[in-house]
Backbone bond lengths (Angstrom), bond angles and torsions (degrees), N, CA, C in turn:
res aa  C-N    CA-C-N  psi(-1)  N-CA   C-N-CA  omega(-1)  CA-C   N-CA-C  phi
1 M - - - 1.470 - - 1.531 108.86 -
2 K 1.336 116.30 126.70 1.453 120.97 -178.43 1.531 109.47 -104.86
3 L 1.337 115.46 122.78 1.453 121.13 -179.08 1.526 110.67 -108.89
4 G 1.335 115.43 135.97 1.453 121.50 176.07 1.517 110.49 -114.45
5 L 1.319 116.32 147.27 1.460 121.68 -179.29 1.523 109.25 -127.41
6 V 1.331 115.92 122.68 1.456 122.72 -179.61 1.517 109.35 -107.35
7 T 1.326 116.36 134.86 1.453 119.90 179.42 1.518 110.45 -150.09
8 I 1.325 116.31 147.56 1.461 122.21 169.13 1.509 106.30 -121.55
9 Q 1.318 116.79 125.21 1.461 120.72 -173.68 1.527 110.39 -134.76
10 R 1.317 113.90 152.67 1.470 121.44 179.90 1.522 109.19 -131.70
11 D 1.314 115.55 118.72 1.469 122.33 175.16 1.526 112.45 53.67
12 R 1.338 115.65 51.24 1.464 120.92 175.69 1.534 111.12 -110.83
13 G 1.341 116.12 21.17 1.456 120.79 -175.44 1.513 115.78 -49.18
14 P 1.338 119.32 -45.21 1.474 119.53 -176.17 1.518 114.78 -64.22
15 W 1.332 117.84 -17.65 1.463 120.48 -173.60 1.531 113.22 -116.46
16 L 1.315 117.16 6.92 1.461 119.67 -174.26 1.523 112.99 -69.40
17 I 1.318 117.69 -38.89 1.468 119.29 -179.03 1.523 109.75 -59.56
18 E 1.309 116.76 -46.93 1.463 120.35 178.85 1.525 111.14 -61.40
19 W 1.328 117.19 -45.02 1.472 121.75 -176.37 1.532 110.97 -62.17
20 F 1.331 117.30 -45.50 1.458 120.30 178.48 1.525 111.62 -68.78
21 A 1.317 117.10 -43.09 1.465 120.96 -179.13 1.518 110.63 -60.83
22 F 1.329 116.55 -45.58 1.460 119.52 -179.22 1.525 110.97 -61.29
23 H 1.307 117.00 -47.72 1.466 118.93 -175.83 1.523 112.53 -72.71
24 Y 1.324 117.05 -24.09 1.470 119.10 170.26 1.526 109.84 -68.00
25 L 1.324 116.80 -41.56 1.461 121.04 179.93 1.522 111.74 -58.07
26 V 1.326 117.27 -40.55 1.464 119.47 -175.64 1.526 112.15 -86.90
27 G 1.336 118.03 0.98 1.459 118.46 167.97 1.511 119.14 124.56
28 F 1.317 119.05 -2.26 1.471 119.13 178.63 1.528 109.67 -76.99
29 R 1.325 115.36 138.63 1.462 120.62 -178.46 1.523 113.57 -124.01
30 K 1.311 118.54 -14.84 1.457 121.67 175.85 1.528 108.33 -128.08
31 F 1.337 114.90 130.49 1.452 120.85 -177.12 1.528 109.83 -121.27
32 F 1.318 115.73 135.89 1.458 121.89 178.92 1.526 106.73 -121.90
33 F 1.326 115.24 107.73 1.462 121.56 -168.14 1.518 110.50 -114.38
34 Y 1.335 115.58 126.99 1.451 122.17 177.39 1.534 107.60 -114.34
35 A 1.330 116.41 112.59 1.464 122.11 179.98 1.521 108.23 -92.58
36 H 1.330 115.84 114.31 1.463 120.55 -172.69 1.518 111.91 -109.69
37 L 1.319 116.51 118.97 1.465 123.00 175.51 1.522 112.44 50.43
38 C 1.302 116.75 40.72 1.463 119.92 -176.31 1.531 110.95 -78.90
39 T 1.318 115.12 131.98 1.460 121.15 176.75 1.526 111.87 -114.64
40 D 1.327 116.96 -3.17 1.462 120.40 177.17 1.524 108.52 -97.33
41 D 1.332 117.25 -152.92 1.466 120.66 -176.52 1.528 112.67 -95.17
42 T 1.324 118.13 21.35 1.464 121.25 -178.03 1.522 112.15 -53.30
43 V 1.310 117.78 -49.99 1.473 120.84 -176.06 1.522 110.38 -62.97
44 K 1.314 117.88 -39.98 1.466 121.60 177.76 1.524 110.82 -63.57
45 V 1.326 116.75 -45.69 1.463 120.44 -178.99 1.523 110.72 -63.99
46 I 1.319 117.26 -42.03 1.466 120.84 178.74 1.518 110.51 -61.84
47 S 1.333 116.82 -41.14 1.471 120.57 177.73 1.523 110.82 -60.63
48 Q 1.318 117.15 -40.40 1.465 120.75 178.35 1.526 111.12 -68.73
49 L 1.323 116.89 -43.29 1.464 120.50 -177.80 1.523 111.94 -69.38
50 A 1.320 116.80 -22.48 1.464 120.37 178.03 1.527 111.94 -65.62
51 G 1.317 116.94 -16.01 1.456 120.36 173.77 1.517 112.81 -83.17
52 I 1.328 117.01 -6.43 1.463 122.38 -178.71 1.527 111.21 -114.76
53 F 1.336 116.55 -43.00 1.459 122.27 -179.81 1.533 110.25 -111.96
54 D 1.315 115.87 163.10 1.465 122.23 176.18 1.529 107.75 -83.80
55 I 1.331 115.83 92.33 1.465 121.89 -175.78 1.522 110.01 -117.29
56 T 1.313 115.89 126.58 1.458 122.26 169.06 1.518 106.26 -104.50
57 A 1.332 117.10 117.31 1.462 120.77 -170.42 1.521 112.04 -119.97
58 F 1.324 114.06 148.66 1.459 122.07 177.47 1.525 108.41 -136.04
59 V 1.319 116.46 140.31 1.453 122.13 177.99 1.518 108.55 -107.03
60 L 1.320 116.49 119.74 1.465 122.66 -178.98 1.522 108.22 -107.75
61 E 1.311 116.90 113.75 1.458 121.04 -172.04 1.520 113.37 -107.60
62 K 1.330 117.62 -1.20 1.459 120.55 -179.38 1.529 109.92 -104.73
63 Q 1.314 115.39 139.58 1.453 120.19 176.33 1.523 109.18 -81.33
64 Q 1.321 116.96 130.65 1.450 121.08 178.36 1.520 109.29 -154.17
65 D 1.315 115.51 151.48 1.448 119.99 175.73 1.519 110.25 -73.74
66 A 1.321 116.62 150.60 1.468 123.83 179.00 1.531 112.31 53.69
67 V 1.329 116.45 35.48 1.465 120.00 -179.01 1.526 111.16 -64.16
68 Q 1.326 117.15 -29.54 1.460 120.39 178.93 1.524 111.21 -63.19
69 L 1.329 116.20 -41.53 1.462 119.77 -179.87 1.524 110.56 -66.34
70 A 1.324 116.65 -37.67 1.468 120.19 177.93 1.526 110.89 -64.90
71 A 1.328 116.15 -41.23 1.469 120.07 178.51 1.526 110.84 -65.49
72 Y 1.332 116.38 -42.76 1.457 119.91 179.58 1.526 111.07 -62.87
73 Q 1.323 116.54 -41.64 1.462 119.04 179.86 1.525 110.65 -65.78
74 H 1.313 117.04 -36.97 1.467 120.59 176.71 1.524 110.69 -61.39
75 A 1.327 116.34 -44.62 1.464 120.16 179.31 1.523 111.07 -63.53
76 I 1.318 116.41 -42.63 1.463 120.36 178.90 1.520 111.11 -62.48
77 S 1.314 115.95 -47.76 1.465 120.68 -175.61 1.524 112.42 -63.62
78 N 1.328 115.83 -30.68 1.462 119.23 -173.54 1.520 115.45 -105.31
79 Y 1.332 118.35 -22.30 1.465 118.80 -169.54 1.524 115.35 -132.04
80 I 1.311 119.41 -1.62 1.460 120.45 -176.45 1.520 112.24 -61.63
81 N 1.330 116.92 -26.04 1.462 120.79 -179.48 1.527 113.00 -83.01
82 D 1.326 116.65 -4.29 1.468 120.53 -177.92 1.521 112.99 -92.14
83 V 1.336 117.20 -6.12 1.463 119.97 -174.78 1.525 110.62 -135.89
84 D 1.326 115.74 161.81 1.465 121.43 175.31 1.524 111.29 -84.73
85 W 1.331 115.67 -34.96 1.464 121.86 175.03 1.520 107.95 -139.33
86 M 1.318 116.49 143.05 1.463 121.69 178.12 1.528 108.26 -126.74
87 C 1.329 115.88 125.00 1.461 122.03 -179.20 1.526 109.64 -107.37
88 F 1.324 115.99 150.63 1.461 122.24 -177.98 1.525 108.75 -126.28
89 L 1.349 115.88 114.41 1.468 121.11 -173.38 1.518 111.66 -137.10
90 D 1.336 115.15 158.86 1.455 121.69 171.64 1.529 109.95 -91.54
91 G 1.317 115.47 169.73 1.451 120.59 -177.81 1.513 114.52 -72.35
92 D 1.335 117.36 -15.42 1.469 119.75 177.70 1.515 111.88 -103.03
93 E 1.340 116.69 16.36 1.461 122.23 -179.80 1.524 110.30 -116.67
94 F 1.327 115.80 138.32 1.464 122.73 179.77 1.524 107.32 -128.42
95 I 1.331 116.62 115.50 1.459 121.09 -178.62 1.522 109.56 -100.30
96 F 1.341 115.96 141.11 1.460 118.63 -179.77 1.522 110.19 -156.65
97 P 1.344 116.49 156.28 1.469 120.51 174.26 1.514 109.48 -79.81
98 T 1.306 116.89 148.15 1.466 119.93 -177.72 1.522 113.20 -103.06
99 E 1.324 118.37 -15.99 1.469 121.92 175.57 1.519 110.84 -100.46
100 H 1.315 115.71 -46.68 1.459 122.34 -177.61 1.526 109.65 -96.29
101 F 1.344 114.39 177.90 1.461 118.34 176.86 1.521 111.23 -94.16
102 T 1.339 117.75 -26.35 1.457 119.91 -178.85 1.523 111.13 -123.03
103 L 1.318 115.33 153.60 1.454 120.42 178.70 1.528 113.29 -67.92
104 P 1.341 120.45 -37.60 1.471 117.95 176.24 1.519 113.05 -55.52
105 E 1.321 117.86 -38.27 1.465 120.61 176.45 1.532 110.33 -62.15
106 A 1.326 115.89 -45.96 1.466 120.32 -176.96 1.524 112.11 -69.53
107 L 1.324 116.51 -33.30 1.471 120.54 -177.02 1.525 113.09 -80.88
108 S 1.319 117.52 -15.17 1.457 120.39 -172.86 1.527 112.66 -58.74
109 E 1.329 117.73 -34.14 1.460 119.19 -178.15 1.528 112.92 -74.11
110 Y 1.324 117.06 -11.35 1.463 120.89 179.91 1.531 112.61 -101.88
111 T 1.318 116.36 -3.77 1.463 120.35 -174.39 1.519 112.10 -58.19
112 D 1.317 117.51 -44.25 1.463 121.05 -175.90 1.531 113.38 -94.99
113 A 1.306 117.30 1.83 1.466 120.30 178.77 1.529 110.21 -70.75
114 N 1.304 115.85 146.63 1.470 120.65 -178.75 1.527 110.12 -81.86
115 I 1.314 114.94 64.95 1.460 122.54 179.02 1.525 108.27 -134.22
116 S 1.323 116.16 162.14 1.460 120.22 176.70 1.524 112.64 -103.18
117 A 1.335 117.17 -26.10 1.465 119.38 -174.25 1.512 111.38 -157.86
118 L 1.331 114.15 158.26 1.464 122.44 173.07 1.520 109.25 -111.97
119 G 1.324 115.86 134.14 1.448 120.88 172.76 1.519 109.42 -98.66
120 V 1.331 116.48 124.55 1.461 121.92 -176.90 1.525 109.09 -109.09
121 Y 1.328 116.42 129.45 1.460 121.17 -178.13 1.522 111.26 -77.59
122 N 1.325 114.65 148.68 1.460 119.89 177.48 1.526 111.16 -101.37
123 C 1.323 115.46 162.33 1.453 122.95 172.24 1.525 107.20 -123.26
124 N 1.310 116.96 126.95 1.460 122.64 -172.67 1.533 112.29 -86.56
125 F 1.337 115.35 126.34 1.460 121.81 178.24 1.519 110.26 -109.75
126 G 1.328 115.40 139.59 1.448 121.31 178.76 1.518 112.60 -93.64
127 S 1.318 115.46 -159.45 1.469 121.29 -174.41 1.519 113.41 -81.28
128 S 1.328 117.48 -10.55 1.474 121.90 -173.04 1.522 111.33 53.56
129 G 1.327 116.40 25.67 1.454 120.79 177.61 1.516 115.20 81.65
130 H 1.331 118.42 4.67 1.467 121.03 -178.69 1.530 110.20 -75.80
131 I 1.303 116.48 121.27 1.462 121.81 175.23 1.520 110.04 -82.96
132 T 1.329 116.86 -48.02 1.462 122.03 175.51 1.526 108.86 -106.11
133 E 1.312 115.94 160.69 1.456 120.52 -176.49 1.528 109.86 -73.70
134 P 1.330 118.39 120.61 1.463 120.67 -177.67 1.531 112.12 -79.24
135 D 1.325 115.57 159.33 1.457 120.48 172.19 1.527 109.33 -71.21
136 G 1.319 116.31 165.91 1.456 120.42 175.94 1.510 113.07 96.48
137 L 1.321 115.70 -158.26 1.460 122.33 -172.39 1.533 111.70 -96.18
138 V 1.304 115.05 141.79 1.463 120.98 176.49 1.523 110.26 -57.62
139 T 1.327 116.35 -43.71 1.462 120.86 -175.98 1.521 112.50 -68.36
140 E 1.320 118.07 -16.17 1.462 121.58 176.13 1.528 112.25 -98.46
141 N 1.326 116.71 -32.09 1.463 120.41 -174.53 1.522 113.78 -79.59
142 Y 1.323 116.37 -25.99 1.460 119.46 -175.33 1.527 109.76 -116.52
143 K 1.316 115.01 101.16 1.469 121.66 -174.83 1.521 113.40 -113.60
144 M 1.321 117.76 -9.06 1.458 121.10 -175.27 1.522 109.91 -98.25
145 C 1.335 115.30 129.82 1.462 119.69 -176.07 1.522 111.05 -128.86
146 A 1.313 115.47 -178.65 1.463 122.15 -176.95 1.522 111.23 -77.99
147 H 1.316 115.55 165.19 1.462 120.56 174.39 1.530 109.44 -67.13
148 A 1.308 116.11 160.31 1.465 121.36 -172.45 1.515 113.23 -60.16
149 D 1.318 118.02 -27.88 1.461 121.82 -176.34 1.521 113.55 -91.00
150 F 1.318 117.94 5.93 1.465 120.86 -179.98 1.529 109.44 -58.70
151 L 1.315 116.79 124.61 1.465 120.45 -170.41 1.521 113.68 -64.54
152 A 1.339 117.60 -30.22 1.468 119.35 -179.37 1.520 112.59 -65.66
153 H 1.330 117.87 -16.94 1.467 120.43 175.55 1.525 111.14 -63.41
154 R 1.301 117.18 -18.18 1.461 120.90 -174.81 1.527 112.81 -86.46
155 R 1.315 115.43 7.69 1.461 120.29 171.25 1.524 108.91 -83.25
156 V 1.311 115.68 149.49 1.461 120.46 178.60 1.524 109.68 -123.23
157 K 1.320 114.97 160.81 1.461 123.95 163.42 1.526 106.73 -123.91
158 S 1.308 116.23 157.05 1.467 120.33 -168.37 1.522 114.50 -106.68
159 I 1.337 113.76 142.13 1.464 122.79 164.27 1.529 105.29 -113.04
160 V 1.319 116.16 116.14 1.466 121.87 -171.17 1.519 110.17 -107.29
161 K 1.307 116.67 137.71 1.461 120.06 175.24 1.532 110.19 -64.28
162 G 1.312 115.93 140.58 1.452 120.90 178.94 1.522 111.95 -78.48
163 R 1.323 113.97 171.21 1.468 122.28 174.06 1.535 112.76 58.62
164 Q 1.327 115.79 44.76 1.452 120.73 174.81 1.528 109.10 -143.66
165 N 1.310 115.16 164.66 1.457 120.89 -176.54 1.525 109.66 -88.96
166 I 1.330 116.77 101.47 1.452 120.98 178.97 1.530 109.23 -129.27
167 S 1.306 115.99 167.30 1.463 121.37 175.76 1.521 109.00 -150.42
168 V 1.331 116.26 165.12 1.458 120.01 178.98 1.522 110.20 -69.39
169 S 1.327 115.22 158.53 1.458 121.30 174.90 1.529 107.83 -105.37
170 T 1.303 117.61 -151.51 1.459 120.97 -179.62 1.521 112.94 -86.70
171 N 1.337 116.88 -1.90 1.463 120.10 177.65 1.517 108.99 -145.11
172 S 1.315 115.95 174.75 1.465 120.84 -174.10 1.519 113.74 -87.93
173 H 1.321 117.89 3.18 1.461 121.03 -170.80 1.529 113.90 -92.47
174 I 1.319 117.82 -39.73 1.467 120.89 179.57 1.519 109.24 -133.11
175 F 1.343 115.69 168.26 1.454 121.66 -173.66 1.524 110.84 -127.86
176 V 1.314 114.92 162.01 1.458 121.17 173.53 1.519 106.99 -83.60
177 T 1.327 116.31 116.53 1.458 120.96 -172.13 1.524 111.18 -133.28
178 P 1.341 117.62 160.08 1.466 119.66 179.95 1.524 114.44 -72.13
179 N 1.351 117.54 -31.40 1.466 120.08 -174.35 1.524 114.25 -120.12
180 G 1.309 117.09 11.62 1.449 120.57 173.16 1.527 115.08 80.66
181 T 1.323 113.76 171.52 1.458 123.09 -179.73 1.526 109.43 -116.95
182 V 1.329 116.59 140.20 1.464 121.98 175.64 1.516 108.53 -130.32
183 D 1.340 116.60 163.97 1.457 118.93 171.36 1.525 109.10 -90.77
184 E 1.319 117.06 -175.57 1.468 120.43 -175.38 1.515 112.74 -62.42
185 S 1.338 116.92 -21.85 1.464 121.85 178.44 1.519 112.45 -93.56
186 M 1.325 116.48 10.12 1.470 124.01 179.23 1.526 112.87 68.58
187 R 1.342 117.27 21.65 1.458 120.23 172.93 1.528 108.82 -81.27
188 P 1.318 118.81 136.82 1.471 121.03 -178.27 1.535 111.20 -62.59
189 I 1.317 115.24 134.59 1.462 122.07 174.30 1.521 107.44 -108.56
190 T 1.312 116.86 114.46 1.466 121.17 -176.53 1.521 112.81 -110.32
191 H 1.311 117.01 -13.71 1.458 122.06 178.58 1.524 109.16 -140.67
192 G 1.318 116.10 161.15 1.457 119.44 179.08 1.504 113.47 -68.18
193 Y 1.317 116.49 -17.32 1.460 122.76 178.40 1.521 107.42 -129.27
194 M 1.332 115.99 121.24 1.464 121.87 -175.35 1.532 109.23 -114.64
195 P 1.326 118.46 84.23 1.468 121.09 -172.70 1.514 115.06 -65.57
196 D 1.317 117.66 -20.90 1.465 120.15 -177.15 1.528 113.31 -90.49
197 Y 1.334 117.89 -3.12 1.456 121.29 179.76 1.526 110.59 -100.81
198 I 1.322 115.80 142.66 1.460 121.15 167.03 1.523 106.82 -86.43
199 P 1.323 118.44 120.36 1.470 119.89 -177.31 1.525 112.16 -57.83
200 S 1.313 114.99 140.93 1.459 121.69 176.54 1.524 108.96 -113.66
201 Y 1.331 116.05 131.79 1.460 121.84 179.89 1.531 111.45 -121.94
202 S 1.310 117.35 25.92 1.460 118.89 -174.95 1.526 112.57 -72.78
203 K 1.340 117.42 -19.91 1.470 119.81 -177.91 1.526 113.02 -127.28
204 F 1.327 116.23 -34.41 1.465 120.40 -177.88 1.519 109.70 -137.71
205 R 1.323 115.21 156.51 1.459 119.72 178.97 1.523 109.87 -161.22
206 I 1.322 115.40 148.00 1.463 121.95 171.65 1.516 108.11 -118.33
207 N 1.318 117.28 121.15 1.456 120.96 169.92 1.516 107.63 -86.76
208 H 1.324 116.25 119.91 1.456 122.15 -175.59 1.525 109.14 -108.14
209 Y 1.342 115.12 104.58 1.459 121.29 -179.73 1.530 108.32 -90.10
210 V 1.315 113.88 68.57 1.455 121.55 -166.41 1.528 112.68 -74.55
211 C 1.319 117.59 -24.64 1.468 120.58 -176.03 1.525 112.80 -97.12
212 Q 1.330 116.38 -53.22 1.457 123.64 -163.55 1.526 108.36 56.94
213 S 1.308 119.05 -142.78 1.459 120.55 -173.08 1.529 111.51 -84.14
214 R 1.326 114.74 163.68 1.463 120.39 174.84 1.531 110.49 -60.04
215 Q 1.315 115.77 -39.68 1.465 120.58 177.71 1.526 111.38 -59.49
216 Y 1.327 116.52 -42.78 1.457 120.31 -179.66 1.526 110.85 -63.68
217 F 1.319 116.49 -40.58 1.460 119.70 178.20 1.519 111.26 -61.88
218 L 1.319 117.54 -48.57 1.458 120.81 -175.34 1.522 112.65 -69.70
219 S 1.335 116.97 -36.34 1.461 119.85 -175.15 1.521 113.57 -86.22
220 F 1.354 117.89 -21.34 1.461 118.52 -177.23 1.521 113.78 -140.74
221 K 1.300 117.96 -58.43 1.461 121.79 -169.32 1.526 112.42 -56.92
222 K 1.306 116.86 -40.10 1.459 121.87 -175.44 1.515 112.39 -55.32
223 N 1.326 117.43 -40.95 1.460 121.66 -174.31 1.523 113.64 -110.71
224 S 1.324 117.25 18.94 1.470 120.04 -174.84 1.520 113.71 -85.92
225 G 1.338 118.51 -6.97 1.455 120.87 178.93 1.518 112.74 75.00
226 H 1.325 115.56 -177.62 1.454 122.26 175.54 1.519 108.14 -116.09
227 A 1.322 116.50 117.66 1.460 120.64 -171.31 1.519 113.18 -65.13
228 D 1.351 118.02 -25.33 1.457 118.91 179.54 1.524 112.35 -96.99
229 A 1.335 115.41 8.16 1.474 119.19 179.10 1.521 108.62 -140.92
230 G 1.342 117.34 -114.92 1.454 120.74 -176.45 1.510 113.25 -94.75
231 S 1.324 116.51 134.35 1.457 121.26 -179.16 1.521 112.25 -76.45
232 S 1.334 117.78 -15.33 1.461 120.82 -177.66 1.527 112.68 -101.55
233 V 1.338 117.58 7.83 1.461 120.95 -179.49 1.527 110.23 -65.99
234 V 1.324 116.73 133.42 1.460 122.53 177.65 1.528 108.86 -107.36
235 R 1.315 116.28 131.62 1.463 120.78 174.79 1.524 107.93 -84.88
236 E 1.300 116.82 113.99 1.457 121.29 -177.44 1.530 110.37 -80.29
237 E 1.321 115.30 175.82 1.464 120.62 -177.55 1.521 111.48 -59.21
238 E 1.326 116.98 -31.28 1.464 120.54 178.18 1.522 111.56 -60.52
239 W 1.331 115.83 -33.78 1.477 120.18 177.58 1.524 109.40 -61.15
240 W 1.321 116.71 -48.94 1.465 120.94 -179.65 1.528 110.96 -61.51
241 T 1.299 116.18 -44.70 1.463 120.37 -179.39 1.522 111.02 -59.61
242 N 1.321 117.11 -38.14 1.460 121.41 -179.16 1.520 112.54 -73.33
243 F 1.334 116.48 -42.65 1.465 119.58 -171.80 1.527 114.73 -93.85
244 D 1.308 118.26 -14.92 1.466 119.46 177.91 1.523 108.93 -77.60
245 T 1.313 115.16 74.35 1.464 123.73 -173.10 1.525 110.38 -98.11
246 N 1.302 116.64 116.33 1.468 121.89 -177.68 1.526 109.81 -133.09
247 V 1.331 114.82 54.47 1.458 121.32 -172.40 1.520 112.36 -86.31
248 R 1.325 116.51 -37.72 1.468 119.47 -174.98 1.512 110.17 -146.27
249 A 1.330 115.73 149.18 1.458 120.97 176.86 1.523 109.56 -77.60
250 D 1.302 116.43 140.61 1.457 121.41 -179.40 1.530 108.75 -133.25
251 H 1.339 115.28 127.15 1.465 120.85 -177.12 1.525 111.44 -120.39
252 S 1.323 116.71 25.11 1.464 120.51 -175.13 1.520 113.00 -61.66
253 I 1.318 116.88 -27.58 1.464 120.13 -176.09 1.527 112.08 -94.40
254 S 1.333 116.27 -2.11 1.465 120.13 -171.49 1.523 113.38 -65.95
255 R 1.329 118.35 -25.08 1.465 118.94 -179.46 1.525 112.33 -66.40
256 F 1.337 116.58 -14.16 1.466 120.26 176.33 1.527 111.93 -94.62
257 A 1.330 117.28 -3.71 1.459 120.84 -170.51 1.525 112.85 -60.47
258 Q 1.332 116.79 -48.85 1.466 119.27 -176.28 1.524 112.00 -65.70
259 P 1.341 120.21 -51.85 1.460 118.57 178.19 1.528 112.82 -64.22
260 L 1.329 117.76 -30.37 1.457 120.00 177.86 1.518 110.72 -66.76
261 R 1.327 116.07 -47.07 1.465 119.13 178.48 1.531 111.16 -59.95
262 K 1.327 116.43 -39.23 1.465 120.41 179.37 1.525 110.74 -63.04
263 L 1.328 116.57 -47.44 1.458 120.13 -178.37 1.525 111.27 -67.60
264 V 1.324 117.42 -42.17 1.460 120.11 176.97 1.527 110.32 -59.51
265 G 1.326 116.42 -41.42 1.461 120.21 177.93 1.513 112.37 -61.75
266 E 1.329 116.61 -42.03 1.468 120.90 179.03 1.533 110.85 -64.35
267 I 1.316 116.28 -41.43 1.463 120.30 179.95 1.525 110.34 -65.22
268 R 1.321 115.91 -45.88 1.462 119.36 179.66 1.530 111.24 -60.68
269 A 1.306 116.81 -37.69 1.462 120.08 177.71 1.525 110.99 -64.69
270 K 1.326 116.79 -42.68 1.466 120.56 178.96 1.527 111.79 -62.55
271 L 1.317 115.50 -32.97 1.461 120.27 -178.63 1.527 112.72 -89.08
272 G 1.333 116.69 1.03 1.455 120.34 179.33 1.513 113.96 73.60
273 L 1.333 116.63 27.69 1.466 121.63 -179.28 1.523 110.46 -98.11
274 P 1.320 118.63 156.86 1.466 121.54 178.60 1.534 110.27 -62.27
275 P 1.322 116.57 156.96 1.475 119.33 177.51 1.521 111.34 -59.97
276 L 1.321 115.06 154.36 1.456 121.36 177.99 1.521 109.55 -66.59
277 L 1.322 115.97 133.00 1.452 120.36 179.76 1.514 110.85 -68.68
278 V 1.317 116.16 146.60 1.454 121.87 174.03 1.523 107.84 -85.49
279 T 1.334 115.51 125.25 1.465 119.66 179.51 1.512 110.29 -113.88
280 A 1.300 116.62 161.30 1.454 121.34 -178.56 1.512 110.70 -69.78
């Protein structure tokens, strides 16, 4: 089973090695990367990582509204036939199976189902009290998440079956498909946000590190816009207050920690970078 991962990211250079390494570990083998208005070393890092992973990259230098939807449609139009499943994620999202170790194992039971896509629920992580951005891995530094009833958990991102006629919708969460989208429990997903459903994480999950540190919010996130809507949208203080959720510790991703650190270390060595720092 060949899995493809589509993403559009802006100034995520410091965390790209971890993001690619993690998603390679869980089974993605083809990556379609759209670098949007990047002013950091994102393009350089992607060029280096393209010697390690199968990455098809595009540099988008013009500011436009709904640029994420345009990038997603480009990926669909050109590459949907190259994969069995295609996932669409942001740079602060990490998708993983919760029963199996790889996504192909978890997706196998849905291969013959009369569906076009799976909607996977996210879990919102706060700053874990970090004022400045810590060294090390995002998946290790941010362990505190929202309470189970946090409404933003009811948002989904899609894994779409390949080799079918689909198109983007009005948001980045679900797509227009011939056979519809369901969640892991086979409940119909009709919108990117399903307020009447209790999220299920028995088979799939997305850890959404939406805040990171307070410094990251003030220096970048606040004024970065919404890629699937307006590029000039400002996240006000109320946004931070709502999403900086540090109610309970969550270690669901920890079983990947050791192999992730090993792979990140190997990649850094290949690129001539210093070893990954050990963090508490």
